[in-house]
C-alpha positions in Angstrom: 138.4 17.6 84.2 140.2 17.1 80.9 137.4 18.8 79.0 137.3 21.6 81.5 141.0 22.3 81.2 140.9 22.1 77.4 137.9 24.4 77.4 139.7 27.0 79.5 142.8 26.9 77.3 141.0 26.9 73.9 138.5 29.5 75.1 141.4 31.9 75.9 143.1 31.0 72.6 140.0 31.8 70.6 139.5 35.1 72.5 143.1 36.1 71.8 143.0 35.0 68.2 139.9 37.0 67.5 141.8 40.1 68.7 144.8 39.3 66.6 147.1 38.6 69.6 148.1 35.0 68.6 150.0 35.6 65.4 153.7 35.4 65.0 154.0 39.0 66.1 152.0 38.3 69.3 153.5 38.5 72.7 155.5 35.6 73.9 154.1 35.7 77.4 150.5 35.5 76.1 151.5 32.6 73.8 153.1 30.7 76.7 150.2 31.3 79.0 147.8 29.6 76.5 150.3 27.0 75.4 151.1 25.8 78.9 147.4 25.5 79.7 147.0 23.4 76.5 149.8 21.1 77.5 148.2 20.8 81.0 145.0 19.6 79.3 147.0 17.1 77.2 148.8 15.8 80.2 145.5 15.4 82.1 144.2 13.4 79.1 147.1 11.1 79.3 146.6 10.6 83.0 142.8 10.2 83.0 141.4 9.2 79.7 141.9 5.5 80.3 139.7 5.7 83.3 136.7 6.3 80.9 137.1 2.7 79.7 137.1 1.1 83.1 140.8 0.6 82.9 142.4 0.9 86.3 146.0 2.0 85.9 148.5 1.9 88.7 147.6 4.7 91.2 151.3 5.8 91.3 151.3 6.2 87.5 148.2 8.4 87.7 149.7 10.5 90.5 153.0 10.9 88.5 151.1 12.0 85.4 148.9 14.4 87.4 152.0 15.9 89.0 153.5 16.5 85.5 150.3 18.2 84.5 150.4 20.4 87.6 153.9 21.6 86.6 152.6 22.9 83.3 149.5 24.4 85.0 151.8 26.3 87.4 153.7 27.7 84.4 150.5 28.8 82.8 149.5 30.6 86.1 152.9 32.2 86.2 152.4 33.7 82.7 149.0 35.2 83.8 151.0 37.6 86.0 153.2 38.6 83.0 150.2 39.0 80.7 148.3 41.1 83.3 151.4 43.3 83.9 151.7 44.0 80.2 147.9 44.8 80.0 147.5 42.5 77.0 144.0 41.6 78.2 141.3 43.1 80.3 142.0 42.5 84.0 138.7 40.7 84.5 139.6 38.4 81.6 142.9 37.5 83.1 141.3 37.1 86.5 138.6 34.7 85.1 141.2 32.7 83.3 143.4 32.4 86.4 140.4 31.4 88.5 139.5 28.7 86.0 143.1 27.4 86.2 143.0 27.4 90.0 139.8 25.4 89.9 141.5 22.8 87.6 144.5 22.8 90.0 142.2 22.1 93.0 140.6 19.2 91.1 144.1 17.8 90.2 145.1 17.9 93.9 142.0 16.1 94.9 142.6 13.4 92.3 146.2 13.0 93.4 145.0 12.5 97.0 142.5 10.0 95.9 145.0 7.9 93.9 147.6 8.2 96.6 145.1 6.6 99.0 144.8 3.6 96.6 148.5 2.9 96.8 
């Protein structure tokens, strides 16, 4: 999930950078859309990476970290509307990005349910 979220964010960053949209003169909504998704990936890494090493953290801690990640994800989703309204990207690009973020959101919610059951 961490790699998926990071791939979504960095993929959009590269796409925008190639078009010259990520520089200092770039649109703030576009910057925030990508930045909030990058923070989401980082928060997911903080919540989940220790699981790769068979470390079983407290389920409540994992849920709390996932909830924080979800907050940043929702901000990223909110900025997709602003980017779409400004026509900074093709509608299908924004739609694909939004769909990827919603898929990450769905997985976060599933994990939150799983770790809540372990409490």
